[in-house]
C-alpha angles and dihedrals in degrees: 000000000000120000118252089243090057091049090050091050092050090050090050092049092052092047093050092048094048095050102032098107095047093046092050091049093051091045091052092051093044093051098041106109094195094065123086116269093242093059091046091049092051090051090051091051090051090051090053091056093063115102129251097261095054093072115097091220091068091067113095128174108248136176109264091216105044106011092238112159101204134067095024123173096213095199090062099024089229132124117245094260095049089044090055094047094049093044092052091048090050095241094130115075115232095010121110136152114276121234129177 
């Protein structure tokens, strides 16, 4: 069963992906100094109408097992502890304990 933090992060990723093009277009218009202030203001108002989970800053890398937000191995989407456990059990292909 996924953690609620993981579910929230998945929801945020989907929201960002679905609204990325529209957000970028409004941001471009709002930041363009050569356009009239009224047009830029309207673009800013449209940006404010987007929901919380459409902002790229709401996306955070989290462990897919525990929901931990720190020490994430992004290639495997696991925190360092879960990465170690799965690697020792042999559940990660191509990963084994080093010895020299």
